[in-house]
C-alpha positions as CSV (number, residue, x, y, z in Angstrom):
1,M,-7.8,-3.1,19.5
2,R,-4.1,-4.3,17.8
3,S,-0.9,-2.9,19.8
4,S,1.7,-1.3,17.8
5,A,4.5,-2.8,15.9
6,I,5.9,0.4,15.2
7,A,5.6,3.8,16.7
8,V,6.7,7.0,15.4
9,S,6.6,10.3,17.0
10,G,8.2,13.5,15.9
11,L,10.8,12.0,13.5
12,R,13.2,14.6,12.1
13,K,15.9,14.3,9.7
14,A,17.9,16.7,7.9
15,Y,21.2,16.5,5.8
16,G,22.7,20.0,6.2
17,D,20.1,22.7,5.2
18,K,17.7,20.6,3.6
19,V,15.0,19.0,6.1
20,V,14.0,15.6,4.8
21,L,11.4,14.8,7.5
22,D,9.9,17.6,9.1
23,G,8.1,15.8,12.4
24,I,6.1,13.0,11.3
25,D,4.0,10.7,13.5
26,F,2.3,7.6,12.9
27,D,1.5,3.9,14.2
28,V,1.7,0.4,12.8
29,A,-0.7,-1.9,14.3
30,A,0.9,-5.6,14.8
31,G,0.0,-8.0,12.6
32,S,-1.3,-5.5,9.7
33,I,0.1,-3.9,6.4
34,F,1.1,0.0,6.6
35,S,1.9,1.5,3.1
36,L,4.1,4.4,2.8
37,L,3.6,6.5,-0.4
38,G,5.1,9.5,-1.7
39,P,6.7,11.2,-4.5
40,N,10.6,10.6,-5.5
41,G,12.3,12.9,-2.4
42,A,9.5,12.6,-0.3
43,G,11.5,11.3,2.3
44,K,10.2,7.7,2.1
45,T,13.8,5.8,1.9
46,T,15.1,8.1,4.6
47,T,12.2,6.9,6.8
48,V,12.7,3.0,6.1
49,N,16.7,3.9,7.0
50,V,15.7,5.1,10.4
51,L,13.2,2.4,11.2
52,T,15.4,-0.5,10.3
53,T,18.3,1.0,12.5
54,L,20.8,1.9,9.0
55,M,20.4,5.8,9.8
56,K,19.8,8.0,13.2
57,A,17.3,10.6,13.5
58,D,18.0,14.2,14.2
59,A,14.9,13.9,16.8
60,G,11.9,12.2,17.6
61,T,11.3,8.4,19.2
62,V,10.8,5.4,16.7
63,R,9.9,2.4,18.6
64,V,10.1,-0.8,16.5
65,A,8.7,-4.3,18.3
66,G,8.2,-2.2,21.2
67,H,12.1,-1.6,21.2
68,D,13.9,2.3,20.9
69,V,15.9,1.9,17.8
70,A,18.3,4.3,19.2
71,T,18.5,3.1,22.4
72,A,17.9,-0.9,22.0
73,T,19.1,-1.1,18.4
74,K,20.3,-4.9,18.5
75,Q,16.7,-5.9,20.0
76,A,14.8,-4.0,17.2
77,R,17.3,-5.2,14.2
78,A,16.7,-9.0,15.6
79,A,12.8,-8.4,15.4
80,I,12.8,-7.4,11.9
81,G,13.6,-8.2,8.2
82,V,14.2,-6.2,4.9
83,T,13.5,-7.1,1.6
84,G,15.0,-3.6,-0.8
85,Q,14.0,-2.8,-4.2
86,F,16.7,-4.9,-5.6
87,A,16.7,-8.5,-4.7
88,A,19.8,-9.4,-2.2
89,V,20.4,-12.6,-4.0
90,D,24.1,-13.6,-4.3
91,D,24.2,-14.9,-8.2
92,L,27.0,-17.2,-7.7
93,L,25.1,-19.5,-5.0
94,S,22.0,-21.6,-5.6
95,G,18.9,-20.7,-4.0
96,R,19.3,-23.5,-1.4
97,E,23.0,-22.3,-1.0
98,N,21.7,-18.8,-0.8
99,L,19.1,-19.8,2.2
100,Q,21.7,-22.0,3.9
101,L,24.0,-18.8,4.2
102,M,21.1,-16.9,5.7
103,T,20.4,-19.9,8.4
104,D,24.3,-20.1,9.2
105,L,24.5,-16.1,9.7
106,K,21.3,-15.9,11.8
107,R,22.7,-19.0,13.7
108,V,19.0,-20.6,13.2
109,R,18.6,-24.1,14.8
110,G,17.7,-26.8,12.4
111,G,18.6,-24.5,9.4
112,D,18.3,-27.5,6.9
113,K,14.6,-28.4,8.1
114,V,14.2,-24.2,7.3
115,V,15.4,-24.2,4.0
116,T,13.5,-27.2,2.7
117,Q,10.4,-25.7,4.1
118,L,10.8,-22.1,2.9
119,L,11.8,-24.0,-0.5
120,E,8.5,-25.7,-0.5
121,R,6.6,-22.6,0.5
122,F,7.8,-20.1,-2.1
123,D,7.7,-23.1,-4.9
124,L,11.3,-23.1,-5.7
125,V,12.1,-27.0,-5.1
126,E,12.4,-27.9,-8.7
127,S,15.3,-24.9,-8.9
128,A,16.8,-25.2,-5.6
129,D,19.9,-26.3,-6.8
130,K,20.2,-23.9,-9.7
131,L,22.2,-20.8,-9.6
132,S,20.1,-18.2,-8.7
133,S,21.8,-16.0,-11.7
134,T,19.4,-17.9,-13.8
135,Y,16.5,-17.3,-11.8
136,S,13.6,-15.1,-13.6
137,G,12.8,-11.8,-11.8
138,G,9.7,-13.5,-9.8
139,M,12.1,-16.2,-8.8
140,R,14.3,-14.0,-7.3
141,R,11.6,-11.8,-5.6
142,K,10.6,-15.0,-4.0
143,L,13.8,-15.8,-2.8
144,D,15.0,-12.4,-1.6
145,L,11.7,-12.7,0.7
146,A,12.2,-16.5,1.2
147,M,15.8,-15.3,2.9
148,T,14.2,-12.3,4.9
149,L,11.9,-14.9,6.8
150,V,14.7,-16.9,7.9
151,G,14.4,-16.3,11.8
152,N,11.1,-15.7,11.8
153,P,11.2,-11.7,11.8
154,E,8.0,-10.2,13.6
155,I,8.1,-7.3,11.2
156,I,9.1,-7.0,7.3
157,F,9.9,-4.0,5.5
158,L,9.1,-4.7,1.9
159,D,11.0,-1.5,-0.2
160,E,9.1,-2.0,-3.9
161,P,9.2,-5.6,-3.4
162,T,7.3,-6.1,-7.0
163,T,9.3,-3.6,-9.0
164,G,9.7,-5.0,-12.5
165,L,7.6,-8.2,-12.5
166,D,4.9,-8.9,-14.7
167,P,1.4,-8.9,-13.6
168,R,1.4,-12.5,-12.6
169,S,4.2,-12.8,-10.7
170,R,3.1,-9.4,-8.8
171,R,-0.2,-11.3,-7.8
172,T,1.6,-14.3,-6.6
173,M,3.9,-11.6,-4.3
174,W,0.6,-10.4,-3.2
175,G,-0.6,-13.8,-2.2
176,I,2.5,-14.5,-0.3
177,V,2.5,-11.2,1.8
178,R,-1.5,-11.9,2.6
179,E,-0.4,-15.2,3.8
180,L,2.5,-13.7,6.2
181,V,-0.2,-11.2,7.4
182,A,-2.4,-14.2,8.5
183,E,0.3,-15.8,10.4
184,G,0.7,-12.5,12.6
185,T,3.6,-10.9,10.8
186,T,3.5,-6.8,10.2
187,I,4.5,-5.7,6.7
188,F,5.7,-2.2,6.1
189,L,5.6,-1.7,2.4
190,T,6.8,1.1,0.1
191,T,5.6,0.9,-3.4
192,Q,5.4,2.9,-6.8
193,Y,2.3,0.6,-7.8
194,L,-1.1,2.4,-6.3
195,E,-2.9,-0.7,-7.2
196,E,-0.7,-2.5,-4.9
197,A,-0.9,-0.5,-1.7
198,D,-5.0,-0.2,-2.8
199,Q,-5.3,-4.2,-2.8
200,L,-2.8,-5.0,0.3
201,A,-2.6,-2.0,2.7
202,D,-5.1,-1.9,5.9
203,Q,-3.6,2.0,6.5
204,I,-1.6,4.0,4.1
205,A,0.0,7.1,4.8
206,V,1.2,9.7,2.1
207,L,4.4,11.5,2.5
208,N,5.3,14.8,0.6
209,G,8.0,17.2,1.2
210,G,8.8,15.6,4.8
211,R,5.5,15.9,6.2
212,L,2.6,13.4,6.1
213,V,-0.2,15.1,4.4
214,A,-2.7,12.3,4.6
215,Q,-3.2,8.9,6.9
216,G,-5.8,6.4,6.6
217,T,-7.4,3.3,4.9
218,P,-7.3,3.3,1.2
219,E,-11.4,3.9,1.1
220,E,-11.2,6.6,3.8
221,L,-8.2,8.5,1.5
222,K,-10.5,7.9,-1.6
223,R,-13.3,9.7,0.2
224,Q,-11.4,12.5,1.3
225,I,-11.1,13.6,-2.3
226,P,-13.9,15.4,-4.9
227,G,-15.4,14.0,-7.6
228,T,-17.4,11.1,-6.2
229,H,-20.6,10.5,-8.0
230,I,-23.7,8.0,-8.4
231,R,-24.1,6.7,-12.2
232,F,-27.5,6.1,-13.2
233,R,-28.2,4.4,-16.4
234,F,-31.9,4.7,-18.0
235,S,-33.9,2.6,-20.6
236,D,-34.6,5.5,-22.8
237,L,-34.4,9.5,-23.3
238,Y,-38.0,10.2,-22.0
239,E,-37.1,8.6,-18.6
240,L,-33.6,10.4,-18.9
241,D,-35.0,14.0,-19.3
242,A,-37.4,13.2,-16.5
243,A,-34.6,12.1,-14.2
244,A,-32.6,14.8,-15.3
245,R,-35.5,17.6,-14.4
246,L,-35.7,16.0,-11.1
247,L,-32.2,15.6,-9.8
248,T,-30.8,19.1,-10.7
249,G,-27.2,19.6,-10.7
250,S,-26.7,16.8,-12.6
251,T,-24.8,15.8,-15.8
252,R,-26.2,13.7,-18.4
253,D,-25.1,11.7,-21.5
254,D,-27.7,11.3,-23.8
255,E,-25.8,8.6,-26.2
256,E,-25.3,6.6,-23.1
257,L,-28.3,7.6,-21.4
258,T,-26.7,7.9,-18.0
259,L,-26.9,10.7,-15.3
260,R,-24.1,11.5,-13.2
261,V,-25.1,13.3,-9.6
262,A,-22.5,14.5,-7.2
263,S,-23.0,12.3,-3.9
264,D,-20.5,11.3,-0.9
265,G,-21.4,7.8,-2.0
266,E,-22.6,6.3,1.1
267,T,-25.5,3.9,1.5
268,R,-28.1,7.2,2.6
269,S,-27.4,9.4,0.1
270,L,-28.0,6.6,-2.6
271,R,-31.3,5.6,-0.9
272,I,-32.6,9.4,-0.7
273,L,-31.7,9.5,-4.8
274,L,-33.2,6.2,-5.4
275,D,-36.5,7.1,-3.3
276,Q,-36.7,10.4,-5.3
277,L,-36.6,8.4,-8.7
278,D,-39.4,6.0,-7.3
279,A,-41.6,8.6,-5.9
280,H,-41.8,10.1,-9.5
281,S,-42.1,6.1,-11.2
282,L,-38.4,6.5,-12.7
283,D,-36.8,3.4,-12.5
284,A,-32.8,3.3,-13.4
285,Q,-31.8,0.2,-15.0
286,E,-28.3,0.4,-13.6
287,F,-26.5,2.3,-11.0
288,S,-22.7,2.3,-9.6
289,V,-21.0,4.4,-7.1
290,Q,-17.9,6.3,-8.9
291,R,-15.3,7.2,-6.6
292,P,-11.6,8.7,-7.4
293,D,-9.0,6.0,-7.1
294,L,-6.0,6.1,-5.2
295,D,-4.1,7.5,-8.1
296,D,-6.5,10.5,-8.1
297,V,-5.6,10.7,-4.2
298,F,-1.8,10.4,-4.7
299,L,-1.7,13.3,-7.5
300,A,-4.4,15.3,-5.5
301,L,-2.4,15.0,-2.3
302,T,1.0,15.6,-3.9
303,D,0.3,17.6,-7.1
304,P,-1.8,20.8,-6.4
305,T,-2.8,21.0,-9.7
306,H,-4.4,17.7,-9.9
307,A,-6.6,18.7,-6.8
308,E,-8.0,21.8,-8.4
309,H,-8.8,20.0,-11.5
310,L,-10.8,17.3,-9.4
311,S,-12.4,20.0,-7.3
312,K,-13.6,22.0,-10.9
313,E,-14.9,18.2,-12.0
314,A,-16.9,17.9,-8.9
315,I,-18.5,21.6,-9.3
316,A,-19.4,20.7,-12.9
317,Q,-21.2,17.6,-11.6
């Protein structure tokens, strides 16, 4: 079992009478990607500010890289890197100069070598000596992350790192993030793109109204939401009719020759259904497991009306 890179217990924060974080608890395994999701105003930014030592909690304990952020603030800061929603790049400097500035500020030995390595890693060699103000959004994001890596932080906080990027640039950033984790870096990710969390995160926590309303892997969270079903497609109406009579409670589509059967989507459940069809000499041409996606999970956990809609849909199936 991997050790905890971040351990949060009973974290509370209020601004006057407004409680922003109401006693939240979570652990982030070392060398993993942890994504914190939540609607605007849920407390994500406050959580990140406390974890990165920019803000003090009212109660609870937070340990980052084994250091208590309240009593060992300097040591915690030395272990982290932070990339914000807006690239912290100096437009008056070139890409190389931005990186050199970071190596000087962090007093990194062999700074020139580190700068060269980072420019190569992030495919910025050709534009290294151009003013960063001329960089595209994707290039600025890459430079910002490269600057964050100066000093080899154990834990990197990525606050909406791909906001405003085109799909190609976004996937490039995903590749870089995966490489960092493969090398042992821990990533704490906040994002508005649920597909991004689905693609990258090992664990997801959903924050709503100052409380964590769900935690788990993307697949575990999807299984919590009603609406999962197995979709069968048959060759003709005769087989569709027979299957519909056999699998009571199913929903049919005569035009598509498909049958939807409510299920948990697990292998055992699928096998039982296939065995039932086989016992009656019915053969589906295709079948697939259809689950709610992370958008459905997010909306169900943060919008009760959406959860009610999904529940009614599951009953209808």
